[in-house]
C-alpha positions as CSV (number, residue, x, y, z in Angstrom):
1,M,113.9,5.8,15.4
2,S,112.2,4.2,12.7
3,E,109.0,5.0,11.2
4,P,105.9,2.7,12.1
5,R,105.0,0.8,9.0
6,D,101.2,0.7,7.8
7,E,100.3,-3.6,8.0
8,P,97.1,-5.1,7.6
9,I,95.1,-6.0,11.1
10,I,93.7,-9.6,10.7
11,R,90.7,-10.0,12.8
12,D,89.6,-13.3,11.6
13,K,90.8,-15.9,14.4
14,R,90.6,-18.9,12.4
15,R,93.8,-20.6,11.8
16,I,95.3,-20.8,8.4
17,H,96.0,-24.1,6.7
18,F,98.4,-24.2,3.8
19,D,97.9,-26.8,0.9
20,P,100.5,-26.7,-1.6
21,T,97.8,-27.4,-4.3
22,K,95.3,-24.9,-3.3
23,G,97.1,-22.6,-1.4
24,A,96.3,-20.9,2.0
25,T,92.6,-21.6,3.2
26,P,90.7,-20.6,6.4
27,E,89.6,-23.4,8.8
28,P,85.7,-23.6,8.8
29,A,84.1,-22.5,11.6
30,S,83.2,-25.0,14.3
31,A,79.6,-26.0,14.7
32,G,79.6,-23.9,18.2
33,S,80.2,-20.9,16.6
34,G,76.6,-20.1,15.6
35,A,77.0,-16.4,15.8
36,S,79.8,-16.3,12.9
37,S,77.7,-18.5,10.5
38,G,74.4,-16.7,11.3
39,A,72.7,-20.7,11.6
40,T,70.3,-21.4,14.3
41,A,69.8,-25.0,16.0
42,S,66.4,-26.4,15.0
43,P,64.4,-27.2,18.1
44,T,64.0,-30.6,19.1
45,E,60.7,-32.4,20.4
46,P,60.5,-33.5,23.9
47,A,61.2,-37.6,24.2
48,G,58.2,-38.0,26.2
49,V,55.8,-36.5,23.7
50,T,57.1,-38.7,21.0
51,G,56.7,-41.7,23.2
52,A,53.0,-40.8,24.1
53,V,52.1,-40.2,20.4
54,G,53.8,-43.7,19.7
55,S,51.7,-45.7,22.2
56,V,48.6,-44.0,21.1
57,E,49.3,-45.2,17.4
58,V,49.7,-48.7,18.5
59,S,46.9,-48.8,20.8
60,Q,44.9,-47.8,17.7
61,L,46.4,-50.2,15.4
62,R,45.6,-53.1,17.8
63,T,42.0,-52.0,18.2
64,E,41.7,-52.1,14.4
65,V,43.2,-55.4,14.4
66,A,40.8,-56.7,16.8
67,E,37.9,-55.5,15.1
68,R,39.2,-56.6,11.6
69,T,39.7,-60.3,13.1
70,A,36.2,-60.3,14.7
71,D,34.7,-59.2,11.3
72,L,36.6,-62.2,9.7
73,Q,35.4,-64.6,12.4
74,R,31.7,-63.5,11.8
75,L,32.1,-63.9,7.9
76,Q,33.6,-67.4,8.5
77,A,30.7,-68.5,10.9
78,E,28.1,-67.0,8.4
79,Y,29.7,-68.9,5.6
80,A,29.8,-72.0,7.7
81,N,26.1,-71.8,8.4
82,Y,25.1,-71.1,4.7
83,R,27.0,-74.3,3.7
84,K,25.0,-76.4,6.2
85,R,21.9,-74.7,4.6
86,V,22.7,-75.6,1.3
87,D,23.7,-78.9,1.9
88,R,20.8,-79.6,3.9
89,D,18.5,-78.2,1.3
90,R,20.1,-80.5,-1.3
91,A,19.9,-83.4,0.7
92,A,16.0,-82.4,1.5
93,V,15.5,-82.2,-2.2
94,R,17.4,-85.3,-3.3
95,D,15.2,-87.4,-0.8
96,F,12.1,-85.7,-1.8
97,A,12.9,-86.6,-5.8
98,V,13.8,-90.2,-4.6
99,A,11.0,-90.7,-2.5
100,E,8.6,-89.6,-5.5
101,A,10.2,-92.2,-7.7
102,L,9.9,-95.1,-5.1
103,T,6.4,-94.0,-4.7
104,A,5.4,-94.4,-8.1
105,L,7.2,-98.1,-8.0
106,L,4.8,-99.2,-5.0
107,P,2.2,-100.6,-7.5
108,V,4.8,-102.7,-9.1
109,L,6.1,-103.9,-5.8
110,D,2.5,-104.9,-4.7
111,D,1.9,-106.7,-8.0
112,I,5.2,-108.7,-7.1
113,G,4.1,-109.6,-3.7
114,R,0.6,-110.9,-4.7
115,A,2.6,-113.0,-7.6
116,R,4.7,-114.4,-4.6
117,E,1.5,-115.1,-2.7
118,H,0.0,-117.2,-5.3
119,G,3.2,-119.0,-6.5
120,E,3.3,-117.1,-9.8
121,L,6.8,-115.7,-9.3
122,E,9.0,-118.1,-11.4
123,G,11.5,-118.1,-14.3
124,G,12.7,-114.5,-15.7
125,F,10.0,-112.6,-14.1
126,K,11.4,-113.9,-10.7
127,Q,14.7,-112.7,-11.4
128,V,13.6,-109.3,-12.5
129,A,11.4,-109.0,-9.5
130,E,14.2,-109.9,-7.0
131,S,16.5,-107.4,-9.1
132,L,14.1,-104.4,-8.2
133,E,13.3,-105.4,-4.7
134,T,17.0,-105.2,-4.0
135,T,17.5,-101.9,-5.9
136,V,14.9,-100.1,-4.2
137,A,16.0,-101.7,-0.9
138,K,19.5,-100.0,-2.0
139,L,17.9,-96.8,-2.6
140,G,16.8,-96.7,1.1
141,L,13.1,-98.0,0.5
142,V,12.2,-100.2,3.7
143,K,9.4,-102.3,3.9
144,F,7.2,-102.7,7.0
145,G,4.1,-104.5,8.5
146,E,3.9,-107.9,9.8
147,P,0.9,-110.0,11.5
148,G,1.5,-109.4,15.4
149,D,3.0,-106.0,15.1
150,P,1.3,-103.5,17.8
151,F,-1.1,-101.3,16.2
152,D,0.5,-97.8,15.5
153,P,-1.6,-95.1,14.2
154,A,1.4,-93.4,12.6
155,H,2.2,-96.7,10.4
156,H,-1.0,-98.4,10.1
157,D,-4.3,-97.6,8.3
158,A,-6.9,-100.0,9.9
159,L,-9.4,-100.9,7.5
160,M,-11.0,-103.9,9.3
161,H,-11.6,-104.3,13.1
162,S,-12.6,-107.2,15.3
163,Y,-12.0,-108.6,19.0
164,S,-9.9,-111.5,20.0
165,D,-8.8,-113.4,23.1
166,D,-5.5,-114.1,21.5
167,V,-4.4,-110.5,21.9
168,S,-3.8,-108.0,25.0
169,E,-3.3,-105.1,23.0
170,P,-4.8,-103.4,19.8
171,T,-2.6,-105.5,17.2
172,A,-2.5,-105.7,13.4
173,V,-3.5,-109.4,13.0
174,Q,-3.4,-109.3,9.0
175,I,-1.4,-107.2,6.7
176,L,-3.8,-106.2,3.6
177,Q,-1.1,-104.1,2.2
178,P,2.5,-103.7,3.4
179,G,3.7,-100.2,4.1
180,Y,7.1,-98.4,3.1
181,S,9.2,-95.9,4.5
182,Y,12.2,-93.8,3.2
183,A,14.7,-91.8,5.1
184,G,12.6,-92.4,8.3
185,R,9.6,-91.0,6.7
186,V,6.4,-92.9,5.9
187,V,6.0,-93.2,2.2
188,R,2.7,-95.2,2.5
189,P,1.0,-96.8,5.8
190,A,0.4,-100.3,6.1
191,R,-3.3,-101.2,5.5
192,V,-4.2,-103.6,8.4
193,A,-7.0,-105.5,9.9
194,V,-6.9,-104.6,13.4
195,A,-7.9,-107.1,16.7
196,E,-8.6,-105.8,20.3
197,P,-8.7,-107.7,23.6
198,T,-12.0,-109.1,24.1
199,A,-12.1,-107.9,27.5
200,Q,-12.2,-104.1,25.9
201,L,-15.6,-105.3,24.3
202,A,-17.2,-106.2,27.6
203,E,-16.0,-102.8,29.0
204,S,-17.5,-101.1,25.8
205,E,-20.9,-102.8,26.3
206,T,-20.9,-102.2,29.9
207,E,-20.4,-98.2,29.3
208,A,-23.0,-98.2,26.6
209,D,-25.6,-100.0,29.0
210,D,-24.8,-97.1,31.6
211,V,-25.3,-94.2,29.1
212,A,-28.5,-96.0,27.6
213,P,-31.7,-94.0,28.7
214,S,-34.1,-95.9,31.1
215,E,-38.0,-96.4,29.9
């Protein structure tokens, strides 16, 4: 009977791979053998919690985008209103300056009108006068006031008053000085002689007799 030999006891259950270049190497432990490697699996966050967090972030982003869009629209509206005010103020300043310049030329236009009435508008003076009248008309100066126009206190300044059977309402029967307007605003009212219907004279006399004190 042979005597037992002392042989090494192998407790590592991994299989041995033999590589001619490196020699025998043990097979690496599998991922499932967590007890032999000592590593522990990292906990994972539940899918439901992740989805809830993501929806909250998207909602916040949408709210911020809506607020920024509203701010931008408000700024655009304010800027548009500002531009309108600036343009309106510029137009008002321009109209005022032009009106002032045209007002200074009214006495010259009056002299031209009187010269035309007396037949003195001839030669070179006539050409200069007509050129000036054309220029002020292009700038927007409008002449008004003709005999027979209904009397309008906003456009006429009555310097003379009378009664006539030829009119049915207060009428400018004579233009003593023409009026002018610019940009829809009266620069100077027309100075006129006004005639009222004779019937109004009789009515006014009757009213005066009624209120006269008796002796």
